[in-house]
N, C-alpha and C positions, 0 to 999 in steps of 0.2 A: 455784480457781474464778474468781478475778478475771481470770486469764490467759485462760480460756475465754471469759468474757463480753466481754473487750476485743476478742477476735477476732470474735465474733458481732456486736457492736455496730457494727463497721466496715462491715458489709454487711447492713443491715436488711431488704433485700428477699429475702434468701436463706431458704429453708425449712430449718428445723432438724429433723432426723430423730433421734428417740431410741427405739431398740428397747426394747420392754417397758415403755414409759413410759405406762402407763394413767393416768387422772386420779387413781385411788386411790394408785398408787405415787408419782406426782409430788406429791400431797398429803402423803404420808408424808415424802418427802425435804424438802419445804418446811417441814414441822413440825420436823424435825431441825435444819435450817438456822436457823430462827427461835429455837429453844431455845438453840442454841450460838452465836448471833451475837456475844455478848460474850466468848466464850472467847478465850484467847490463840491465836496462830498454831499452835502445837504443842499437842496434847492429851496430856500426859505419862501420863495414866492409861491411854491406849490403847497406848502404847509398851511397857508392861511385859509385855504378851503373855498376860495371864491374865484371866479373867472376874471374879475377885475384886476387881479395881481399877476395874470399870465402875460408874458411878453408878446408883442405883436407877432414875432416869428412863430412862437408856439401856438398862438391863436390861429394863424394861417395853416400851421401844420395839422391842427385838429379839425379844421374845417372840411371834413369828409363825411361820407354817409355812415350810418350806424353799423353796417356790416363791416366796413373797414376799421372803424374804431374797435369793434369787438375782436377782430383778427389781430390788430395791433396789441390789444390788451393781452390776448392769449400768448402771443410770441414774447412780449415783454415779461410776462409772468414766468414762462419757461426759461428765459435767459436771465432772469433775476435783475432786471433793469429798474431799480427803485424809482429813479426820477421820472422815467416815462410812465411807470405804473401810477405814480402819484398824480401826474398830469391827467392821464386818461381816467383815473378814478374821479377826479374833480369834474371832468366833463360829463361823465355818466351820471353823477349825482345831480348835476344841474338839470 
């Protein structure tokens, strides 16, 4: 995500278009970022590839309908939020 923001901050007059980025979805993404701000760069519990290694907080976070999961995924992809992408990928695979 730092790479993404460094590119955006170089051109502050440019409009940023995020498909499916409603205020609700952006709020959820921000909630995830704030909760995980002190995490290490890699989230090893996501790399295992199974839901049993996901924290209770993350399990509650992803307990939403499929449409919301897909919107979260699209926004996380455009903002390059690897940890959130990993989490959502595991959920969608399951």
